[in-house]
N, C-alpha and C positions, 0 to 999 in steps of 0.2 A: 450792111448787109441785113435784110429781113429774114425772117423764118421762111417765108414762102419764096424767097429768092435764091435759097441755098440750092446747089446742085446735088448736094450730098444726101438729101433727106429721101427715105425708101418710101414715106408715106404717099399715098395717091398715085405710087408708080408700079407698074408691074417689075417684078424682080425673080431672079431665079433662087430656089432654094439651095442652101449648101446641104451637100450629102454627108459631110462629116462635120464633126465639132468645129465651129469657127467662131472665136470671141470678135473676129473684125466685122461681124455683121452688126455689131452694136453701133448706134449712131447717137453721140452724145451733142446735147443743144444748149448753148451757155443760157443758163436761167435768165440773165439779164436781158436777153431778147424779148421774153414774154413779159417780164416786169418792167421794162422802159417802156414797151408798148401800151401796158396796161396804167402807166403812171403809178405804179407801186413804190411806196417809200420803203427800203429795206430797214430804216432805223426802227419803224414799228414792228418788226419781226422780231420774236425773241425765242420761241420754242415750237417744235412741232416736227413732223415727219410725213413721208409720203408712204403709204401702205399699198403695195401691189400684190395682188393675188393671182397667181398663174396656176391656171386650172388644167392645162394641156401639157403634161411635161413626161417625156418618156425616153428611155436610153436602153441600151442593151447590156446584159450581165456579162461577165466573161464567156459565158458558154453560149452567148448568142441570144439567150432568151429576152424577149422585150419585158422591161419593167416600166410601171407608170408610178407616177406620183403628183403631187401638188406643191406648190412653194409659196411662202409669205415672204415678201421682201420688203425690208425696211430702208429708206435711203433718208438720210438726216436734211431737214430743209437748207441748212448751210451749204450742202454740195453745190459747187459751182456750176454743174452741169445736171440737167435732165435727160434721160433716155428716151429716144423716140419709141412710141409704142410698138409699131411696126417692126421696127428694127430689133426689138426684145423679143417679139415673137418669132421672127426669123432666126435669131440667136437661140432660143428655146428649141426651135425645130431642127436646129444643127445638131443637138443631141441624139435624135431619134435612131440614128445608124451608127453610133460610135459605142464601143464597149467601154466600160468603167468597173472598176474593181468593185466597188460598192456605192450605195446612196450617199456615203459620207463623202466620196470622193466628188460626186457631182456637185453636192452642196459647197464643197470647197472651191472647186472651179468657178461656179456661180459667184460666190462670194468675192472671189480675187478678181473676176473680170467685170463685175458691176461696180466694184470699189474703183477699179481703175478707170472705168468710163466716166463715173459721175464725179469723180475727184475727192470721194469722202467715203469713209467706213461703211459698207454696206452690209447687213445681216441678212442671212438667208435661213428661214427654218423650212426644211424639206418634209414633207408629210407622205410618207410611205402608206400603202392601202390600210393597214391597220390602224393608222391615226385618221383616217377620213371622217370618222364619227365625231372628231374633235370640231368639225367645222359647224358653226352655230348660224342658223338663220333667224332674223328675229325683227320684228318691228321695231322702230326706234322708240325710245322712251320720250315723255315729255308732251308738250301741247302742239297739236298740228295747226299752224296758223291759217291754212285755209279753211279749217273746219270751224274756227272761232271768230274768223273776220266778219265784218261787218258789212254785207253786199248790199245794204238797203239804198245806199247811194251810189251803186255801181251796176246799175242794170244795163248799161251800154258798155261796148268795148272803149269808148272815147276815153274812158278814165284810165286805162291801161297803157303804159308807155312799154316799148319794146327796146329802148336804148338806155343804157344804164343810168340811173339818175339817183345819186346817194339823198339827194334832199326828200326822198320818200322816207326815210327812217325817222321815226319819231319816238320821243319818251314822254314819259307822264311825270309827274311831280313825286310818285310813290316810288318806293325802292322794292327790289325783288331780286329773288334768287332762283332761276329756273331754267328750264331747257324748252326750246322752241325749235320746230323744224319743219319743211316743207318737202313735200313730193313734186313740187311744180317746177323744179329748176330744170333750165335747157340752155345750154351754150352751143356754139358752133366750133369745130375743129378748124385752127388757123390755117391748115394746109389744104385740106380737102372741102371745107365748108359743110361737112355733114353734121348733123346734130349729135350732142352729147346730153345724156340724161343722168340725173342725179338726185339723190334726197340730201338736202343740207340740213346740218344742225348746228345750233347756236346755244351754247351753254354760258350764262353770263351771271354776273351778280352786279347790282348798281341800279342806277335809273330804270325803271320798268320800260321795256322795249314794246311800242304798240304793235300787236302782232299783224294788222291789217298793213300798216307801213312796211313791215320787214317782208311780207308776201309781195307786195307790189314792188318792192327793191328787187326782190330775187326773180319775180317774173320779167323785170326790166332787163335781164341778161339774154331774154330769148332770141335775139338777133346778134349778140356779141361773139366774136370769134376769138377765141383763147384757150391755151392749155388748161387743163384741169387744175394744175397747181396755181397758176397765175391767178384763175378765177378766184380760188379759195383765198389766195392771199388779198386780192382786191376787197373780197367780202369783209374779211377779218379788218382791213385797214379802214374801210368805210365806217364799219360798225365802231371801231374804237375812235374814230374822229368825229363822228356825228352824234354817237349815243354816249359816249364816254364812260363806260362800265369800268368797275374796279377789277374785275376778272373777265375774261373771255376766252372761249375756246369754239372754234369753227371748223368744222369738217364736213366733207361731202363723201358720199358713197355712189361712184359713178358706176353705171351699169357696163357689163363687159364688152370688149372688142376682142376679137380674134383669141378668145379664150384667156384674157387679161382684163382685170379691171383695177383701177386706180383710185385711191382713196386718200387725198391730202387732208392734213390736220394742222392748224395753226393754233398757238396760244400763248397767253401772257404768263404762263406757269409752266414749270417742268412738270413730266408725268410719264406713266406708261398708259399708251392708248389702246383701247380695245379693237378688235378685228371682227365683230359682229356684221356679218353678211346681212346686206338689205334684202328683202323678197325678191325685189328686181333682180339682184345680181345672180 
């Protein structure tokens, strides 16, 4: 069964909102569906997580007074299921007319439900209004590949391809430790076909990656249909295979949909990954 064939998906369909807290709104999707379709070798995956920012979250205090907040959800890459984004939106909206004793009770419910749906321990950081100032919006650090790429030989569109082509990735004889990023990434939702936009960031050490080749490779996703997580895993795997860095971290900051943005990161090393919002988010 492909993702598009599943009759359980709510993405792309008109559905009724639940008027009360309803964890059954969550729709898990086996990650292997996207990985298999993209030809991703899970043996290459070592560390990482998916960071979800939820901007539209509200519930009722015991008195009935509405309360608002935001949430940062971190899902381990090893989780066997990802959660369909629209189902997460519907789930969050199901809190709107339900009374909770405290913000902590909301956070505990979300951690419990999302962990059960994803099949792995999920952490939730619930930001109440007095913490909204903690949200940091910043330009990515590093070298923007489209600003340094040599377009002298690329005056026409014929030099660009819009089907994924890892052979575009090139390295030089030099070694480097640097950060490269591109704002040009676009893929398409595998269910609705609608465009997904992101800033992709590559942190690596090893043979120097040609910035123009990386830019062209990322542009080649422009017609590709894939979930955010699978796209990042494929980019990570292709760079590992074709550029052979000693260290690698690939992350993408996708623009939000339905009040939620998804930000996968995959890495050769363990760590604590920041959650700096891209200006387009």
